[in-house]
C-alpha positions in Angstrom: 85.2 2.7 188.1 87.5 0.9 185.7 90.0 3.8 185.7 90.3 3.6 189.6 91.0 -0.1 189.4 93.8 0.5 186.8 95.3 3.3 189.0 95.3 1.0 192.0 96.9 -1.8 190.0 99.6 0.4 188.5 100.3 2.0 191.9 100.6 -1.5 193.6 103.0 -2.7 190.8 105.1 0.4 191.0 105.4 0.2 194.8 106.3 -3.5 194.7 108.9 -3.0 192.1 110.4 -0.2 194.2 110.4 -2.2 197.3 112.0 -5.3 195.6 114.7 -3.1 194.1 115.4 -1.4 197.4 115.4 -4.4 199.7 115.6 -7.5 197.5 119.2 -7.3 196.2 121.6 -7.8 199.1 124.1 -9.8 197.2 125.6 -6.9 195.2 129.1 -5.6 195.7 129.8 -1.9 195.3 132.6 -2.0 192.8 133.8 1.5 194.0 134.8 -0.3 197.2 136.9 -3.0 195.6 140.6 -2.9 196.5 141.8 -6.1 194.8 140.6 -9.0 192.7 142.6 -12.2 192.4 141.3 -14.9 190.0 142.3 -18.5 189.5 140.7 -21.4 187.6 138.1 -22.1 190.3 136.9 -18.6 191.1 137.8 -15.1 192.2 138.8 -13.6 195.6 137.4 -10.0 195.9 138.8 -7.8 198.7 137.1 -4.6 199.7 138.7 -1.4 201.0 137.5 -2.1 204.6 139.3 -5.5 204.6 136.3 -7.7 204.0 136.8 -10.5 201.4 134.4 -12.5 199.3 135.2 -15.6 197.2 133.1 -16.1 194.1 133.2 -19.7 192.9 132.4 -20.7 189.3 
């Protein structure tokens, strides 16, 4: 009975780690899509190949 509990716990932890990694990180930029980066003392302007731009402030 203890072995079944451990299997259930490990399965639940594995599934939650997978789901968090899959759907939890929406603030990541694919660096293969970056066309230009312009930096100044306050932050950086990142422009993607599709024309979208993001400003990263310090």
